[in-house]
C-alpha positions as CSV (number, residue, x, y, z in Angstrom):
1,M,0.0,0.0,0.0
2,R,1.3,3.5,-0.8
3,E,2.6,5.3,2.2
4,M,0.4,8.1,3.4
5,V,1.7,11.6,2.4
6,A,1.1,14.4,4.9
7,V,0.9,17.8,3.1
8,P,0.0,21.2,4.5
9,L,-3.8,21.6,4.1
10,Q,-3.8,25.4,3.8
11,E,-1.2,25.4,1.1
12,I,-2.9,22.7,-1.0
13,I,-6.6,23.0,-0.6
14,M,-6.8,26.7,-1.1
15,R,-5.2,26.4,-4.6
16,R,-7.4,23.4,-5.6
17,E,-9.6,24.7,-8.5
18,H,-7.4,27.5,-9.6
19,G,-3.9,25.9,-9.8
20,A,-0.9,28.0,-10.5
21,D,-3.0,31.1,-11.3
22,H,-3.6,31.6,-7.6
23,Q,-0.8,32.5,-5.3
24,Y,-1.1,31.2,-1.8
25,T,0.5,33.3,1.0
26,G,-0.3,32.5,4.6
27,H,-4.0,32.0,4.6
28,V,-4.9,34.2,1.7
29,L,-5.5,33.5,-1.9
30,H,-4.6,36.2,-4.4
31,P,-6.5,35.4,-7.6
32,Q,-5.2,36.6,-11.0
33,K,-8.5,35.7,-12.5
34,D,-11.4,33.4,-11.9
35,K,-10.9,30.7,-14.5
36,E,-14.6,29.9,-14.9
37,T,-16.2,33.3,-14.7
38,N,-17.2,34.5,-18.2
39,P,-15.9,31.3,-19.8
40,T,-14.7,31.7,-23.4
41,M,-16.8,28.6,-24.4
42,T,-18.8,25.9,-22.7
43,P,-18.5,22.4,-24.2
44,S,-21.0,19.8,-23.3
45,W,-19.2,18.0,-20.5
46,T,-19.9,14.4,-19.6
47,T,-19.3,13.6,-15.9
48,R,-18.7,10.2,-14.4
49,P,-17.2,8.6,-11.3
50,E,-13.7,7.4,-11.3
51,R,-13.0,4.0,-12.7
52,A,-10.2,1.6,-12.0
53,G,-8.3,2.6,-15.1
54,D,-8.5,6.3,-14.4
55,V,-5.8,6.5,-11.6
56,A,-3.0,7.6,-13.9
57,A,-5.2,10.1,-15.8
58,I,-6.3,11.7,-12.5
59,R,-2.7,12.1,-11.4
60,D,-1.9,13.7,-14.8
61,I,-4.8,16.2,-14.4
62,N,-3.5,17.2,-11.0
63,L,0.1,17.4,-12.1
64,A,-1.0,19.6,-15.0
65,A,-3.2,21.9,-13.0
66,F,-0.8,22.7,-10.1
67,P,2.8,23.8,-10.0
68,G,4.0,20.8,-7.9
69,P,3.0,17.2,-7.1
70,H,1.4,17.8,-3.8
71,E,-2.2,17.6,-4.9
72,A,-1.6,14.5,-7.1
73,D,0.2,12.9,-4.1
74,L,-2.7,13.9,-1.8
75,V,-5.3,12.2,-4.0
76,E,-3.3,9.0,-4.0
77,A,-2.8,9.1,-0.2
78,L,-6.5,9.7,0.3
79,R,-7.3,6.8,-2.1
80,A,-5.0,4.5,0.0
81,D,-6.8,5.5,3.3
82,P,-9.9,3.3,3.8
83,Q,-11.2,5.7,6.5
84,A,-11.1,8.6,4.1
85,W,-11.9,7.2,0.6
86,L,-15.6,6.8,-0.3
87,P,-16.5,4.8,-3.4
88,G,-18.4,6.9,-6.0
89,L,-17.3,10.3,-4.8
90,S,-14.2,10.8,-7.0
91,W,-15.6,12.4,-10.2
92,L,-14.3,13.4,-13.7
93,A,-15.5,15.7,-16.4
94,E,-14.9,14.4,-19.9
95,A,-14.7,16.6,-23.0
96,P,-16.7,15.7,-26.1
97,G,-13.6,14.2,-27.7
98,G,-13.0,11.9,-24.7
99,D,-10.2,13.9,-23.0
100,L,-10.5,13.8,-19.2
101,A,-10.4,17.5,-18.4
102,G,-11.7,18.2,-14.8
103,Y,-11.6,16.4,-11.5
104,A,-13.3,16.7,-8.1
105,L,-12.9,14.6,-5.0
106,L,-15.0,14.3,-1.8
107,T,-13.5,12.3,1.1
108,R,-14.6,11.5,4.7
109,C,-13.9,14.1,7.4
110,H,-15.7,14.8,10.6
111,V,-17.2,17.9,12.3
112,G,-16.8,17.1,16.0
113,D,-17.8,13.4,16.1
114,S,-20.2,13.6,13.2
115,P,-19.3,12.4,9.7
116,A,-19.0,15.0,6.9
117,L,-17.2,15.4,3.6
118,A,-14.2,17.5,2.6
119,L,-14.2,18.8,-1.0
120,G,-10.8,18.6,-2.7
121,P,-8.5,18.4,-4.4
122,C,-10.2,19.6,-7.5
123,A,-8.3,20.2,-10.7
124,V,-8.6,21.2,-14.4
125,K,-6.1,20.7,-17.2
126,P,-4.8,24.1,-18.3
127,E,-6.1,23.7,-21.9
128,H,-9.7,23.2,-20.5
129,Q,-9.7,25.9,-17.9
130,R,-12.4,28.7,-18.1
131,R,-14.8,26.2,-19.9
132,G,-16.7,24.8,-17.0
133,S,-15.2,21.4,-16.5
134,G,-14.2,22.0,-12.9
135,S,-17.7,23.2,-12.1
136,A,-19.2,20.2,-13.9
137,A,-17.1,17.7,-11.9
138,I,-17.8,19.5,-8.6
139,R,-21.6,19.6,-9.2
140,A,-21.6,15.9,-10.2
141,A,-19.6,14.9,-7.0
142,L,-22.0,16.9,-4.8
143,R,-25.0,15.3,-6.5
144,A,-23.6,11.9,-6.0
145,A,-23.0,12.7,-2.3
146,R,-26.6,13.8,-1.9
147,E,-27.8,10.6,-3.6
148,Q,-25.6,8.5,-1.2
149,G,-27.3,10.2,1.8
150,E,-24.5,12.5,2.8
151,N,-25.4,16.0,4.0
152,L,-22.5,18.2,5.2
153,V,-19.6,19.2,2.9
154,V,-16.8,21.6,3.9
155,V,-14.3,23.3,1.7
156,L,-11.4,25.7,2.2
157,G,-11.0,27.8,-0.9
158,H,-11.8,30.8,-3.0
159,A,-14.6,32.9,-1.4
160,E,-15.8,34.1,-4.8
161,Y,-15.8,30.6,-6.5
162,Y,-17.5,28.1,-4.2
163,P,-20.6,30.0,-3.3
164,R,-21.9,29.2,-6.8
165,F,-22.4,25.7,-5.6
166,G,-24.3,26.8,-2.5
167,F,-21.4,27.1,0.0
168,T,-21.6,29.7,2.7
169,P,-19.2,30.6,5.6
170,A,-18.9,27.6,7.8
171,S,-19.0,29.8,10.9
172,G,-22.7,30.3,10.2
173,Y,-23.2,26.6,11.2
174,G,-20.8,26.9,14.1
175,I,-18.1,25.0,12.2
176,R,-14.5,25.9,12.4
177,P,-11.2,24.6,11.0
178,P,-8.4,23.3,13.2
179,F,-6.2,26.2,12.2
180,D,-6.4,30.0,11.8
181,V,-7.9,31.2,8.5
182,E,-10.0,34.2,7.4
183,D,-13.6,33.4,8.0
184,K,-14.8,33.7,4.4
185,Y,-12.4,31.1,3.1
186,M,-13.8,28.2,5.2
187,M,-17.2,27.3,3.8
188,A,-19.8,24.6,4.3
189,L,-22.8,23.3,2.4
190,A,-25.8,21.4,3.7
191,L,-27.0,19.1,0.9
192,D,-30.3,18.6,2.7
193,P,-31.3,21.7,4.6
194,A,-34.1,19.8,6.4
195,R,-31.5,17.7,8.3
196,P,-29.6,19.0,11.3
197,V,-26.0,20.2,10.7
198,P,-23.4,19.4,13.3
199,S,-21.2,22.1,14.8
200,G,-17.6,21.9,16.0
201,V,-14.0,21.6,14.8
202,I,-13.3,19.9,11.5
203,R,-11.2,16.7,11.6
204,Y,-9.6,16.1,8.3
205,P,-8.1,12.8,7.0
206,A,-4.5,12.2,8.1
207,A,-3.2,12.8,4.6
208,F,-4.0,16.5,4.8
209,G,-1.4,16.9,7.5
210,V,-3.5,18.9,10.1
């Protein structure tokens, strides 16, 4: 089994959808541009869950999207952790020509003692950015989570990007991360607003390194 790789959560997860075009310093993202705002074109993306033969392609997507191997290594470490990995919650967006373009991952975390999901890493190949593949993969993953009976999803990321999926500041639910970060970057989403949402400190899988 692949050895678990501990990586700094703040450095990795806050760059997830935007790759090298976002500079991470401390706990702040400095966006050069939002890759999927005012997209240049919107192909018809096909979304599907990860298959056994997709492991290398998923690594390639993450290596292409980010300036280093940390996100790619993180996905593999999470896949190797049976307490974190959940079948059916690793999703891909496929271009009309068959190229795998976008990726989104949900893994098991906890808020207090209650199970929840952590969104990320997410990645888009540079040649497909600003075309909606990242959004398509994220929406598909969230839809699958809802269908599997999950409710709470947390994400640490760009405060102008993730609200389009319904995320709001986690502090509104009484949820807080295990590190200091500006309030607007730590977000949560209740997939079923009729169900109770737990409050407390987020406990991430070991691979995140916090």
